[in-house]
N, C-alpha and C positions, 0 to 999 in steps of 0.2 A: 852560660854562653848567650842563649837566646835575649836575656835581658840587657847584656851588654851591647848587643847588635840592634835593640830596641832602641836603646838611649842614644846610640851613635846614629841611627836612622832620624830620631827626633831633633838632633843637632843638625844634621844636614838639611833637614827640610824646614829651614828657618821661614817663619811666616805661615806654618800650617799647624794645625792640632792633630795629634796622632793618638788613637785609643790603644788598649791594652793588646789588642791584636795587631796593630802595626797599620790599620787602615788610617789614612790621612786625608784631611780637607782643609781648604783654606778657610779662616775665620770670615765670617761675614759681618759688615757694618750695620749695627743695628740702627733703627731710625733716629732714636735720641740723639746718637752721637753724629750723624748727618746733619740734624736739626742745629745742635750746637754749633758745628762749624760754619753752616751758611748763615746763621743768624749773629755770628760774631760780627761786632762792628767793623773791624779792619778787613774781613773777608767781604762783607756786604759792599764796601766801597768799590770793589772790583767789578762788581755785576753792573755798575752804571743803570740803575733801574728807571733814573729820569730819562734816559733816553730812547727814543722811539725803536721798537723792534727787540727791546732786551728783556721783555717779560713774554712768556714765563722763564725763569731760571731754568737752564738745562744741565742736567747733572748724568754723566755716564752711569750705567747699570754695573760697572765693574767693581766687585767687591762687596756690593749691597745685598742686604737681604732681600729675597725675590718678595714679589707682590707688596713692595712699599708705595705708599702714597704720602707725598709731603705737601704741606702748604706753607706759603710765605709770601711776603710782599703784596698781600691782598689777592694774589693769583697762585693757582697751583704750580708746583714745581715739577717741570717736565723730566720724566726719568727714560732715557733712551738707551736702547742695547748698543753695546761699544761698537759692534760692528757697523751701526746704522748711522753714526755720527757725522762722518765725512768732515766737511767745513764747517758746521755748527759750532758756535761759541758754546762752551760747556765746562763744567767743573768735573774732574776725575780724580777719584781717589786712586792712588798709586800702591800705597802699602798700608796694612793694618795689622797689628798685633795686639795680643790681647791674654791677659791672665786674670786670675779671679779677682784681682783688687785694681789693676792698671791696665790702660790701653794707650796705643799710640797710633795717629793715623796721618799719612803723608798724602798731600794732594797738590793739583795744579790746576790753574786756569789760564791755559797757553795762550789764548787769544790776547791777554793782559799781561802776559809774562810773569805771573804770579805763582808762587810756590809756597806751601804752607806746611808745618808739621805741629800737631798738637799732642799734648799727652793729658789723658783724663785719669780720674779716680774714681772708683765706684764708692758711694756713700753707703751708711749702714741701711739706707732704706732700698739700696738696689740701684738708685738713680745714678747716672754718670756725671761727673762735673770736669769742667776744665781746670787742670792743674798748671799746664805752661801752654804757651802758644807762641810760634813763631812765624810769621807771614812777611815776605819780601818778594822781590822782582829779580829775575835772573836775566 
């Protein structure tokens, strides 16, 4: 009976990882996946790095691993706590799911009306690679 309840709880907590005791936590996006997203040519276009004031690129800390430091576009990427973003132009990860071999991340850049979803696969060396990418405007 306990196993059935645990299995049901795991189904209900979509997007979370649960251990054998039933303790659940949201999976956090690793630095390698964040870099694959922000360095993707289609995503990069939305940052308009050629325009004054658009660097460094700002990313919400929502769903990110703590203490992450990123570099891109010859400047550091600024990671800002979600609650402090206010009107800053920023990329925000909305959803992240991960298994042993695959992961998917959904994100948006609201100021540009951009929404994307990437699927990743984990290679035998442990590195993540983009399996599929969809980026568009809403």
